[in-house]
C-alpha positions, 0 to 999 in steps of 0.5 A: 500500500505504502509503496504504491502511494509512494510512486505517485509523482507529487512533491516529496515533502507533501507526500510525507505530510499526506502519509502523516495525516492519513496515519494520525487520522487512522490512529484517532479513529481506532481510539475513538470508535473502538477503545475509549467507549469499551474502556480498553487501553492501547499502548503508547500515548493513546493508552496513557491518555485513555487511562487518565481520561477514564479516571479524570474525564479530561478529553483524551485528545487534549491529554495526548497533546499535553503528554506528547509535546513536552516529550518532543521538546525534550527530544529536540537534541536527538532528532532533526528539526524537520522530524520534530515539525512533522511529529508535532503535525502528527500529534496535532492531527491525532489529538484534534481528530480524537476530541473533535469526534468525541467532544463535538460530534459525540461519535459512538462506538462501532461495536460494544463487543470488547474482542472486536473492539480490541482487534479493529482498534488495534489494527486502525492504530497499527496502520496509523503508526505505519503511515506516520513512520512512513512519513518519517515522523513519530506519533509521539510519546514512546514512539519518540523514545523508541526511535532514539533507542532504535537509532542507538542500539540498531534495533527495529523501531517497530520492535522497540515500540511493541516492547514499550507498549506491552509495559504500558498495557501491563501498568494499565491493567494493574491500575484498572484492577481488571484482568480482562482489561489487561487481556483485551489490551494485549490483543490491541497491542498484538493487532497494532503490531500486525497493522504496523508490520503490514504497512512497513514491511508489506504482507509477504506473499512468498516464503523462502524454503530451505530443504536439507536432505540426503535425497536432494536430487530426488527431491529436486526432480519432484519439486521441478515436476510439481512446481516448475524449474524456476522454483529451485533457485539454489543448490548446495552441499552440507558444510560437514564433509562426512555427511552426504546432505544437500541443500535446496533453496526455493522461493514459493507462494505461501499456499505451496508450503504444505505441498512441499512438506508432503514431497519432503516427507515422501522422499526423505523422512529424515529431511527437514525444512526451514521456512522464513518470510521472503520479506527478510531478504530486503 
């Protein structure tokens, strides 16, 4: 999705702000339509804001703004001016949309089922975060901390965000004193991670399959006969000179993994597969 939009021939700066606006709006919709009405906490600043809103009644959007802006200002020495400006724009859009929808239009929940709210609220927030990050900005709060940690430790930013979100959700579960709230919030974090990874990495349609077998030649012939010659892209031998084990490596569609497992099981009961996402090759 991001890659297709990125191909549109418009000014690069404008493109970033479009991504950020879409992402911040999606994040706000997830909070307003699914989480706040069902008393479910997300990770990050939305989660903190929902928690404080529940106990104080202060508008959630205002809380998101008040929590985020000081963090952005404190992080100025670690981030560029352009990144800070885009991040502030993201915070303004998301917090404004939340309060406009709740305080002025009095938008109600799309579902009262906490499980559905957790799933769809998390997905909306995850997609929003993905668009914001693709626009080279942050949604604020822990995302700013996550960017700093990711840059210094050479970790993936989305993985850092997920860890911080789990910490916030656990704290919120303790504050609510309801195990159900914590469990549904964990579902939100998981759904958020899936939405985020879908935007940043894309949903891989192919897998890389490594087949280790002593009957590699027979396996190769059967794979070629079943799937076509182009599926086998690499052949090698074991690094152990005392073993007659060989390696086949393939890139195949997801729906062909079961068929390959059956071929290996039929030709070599001791053979085994290692399957990874094709996106890991990027």
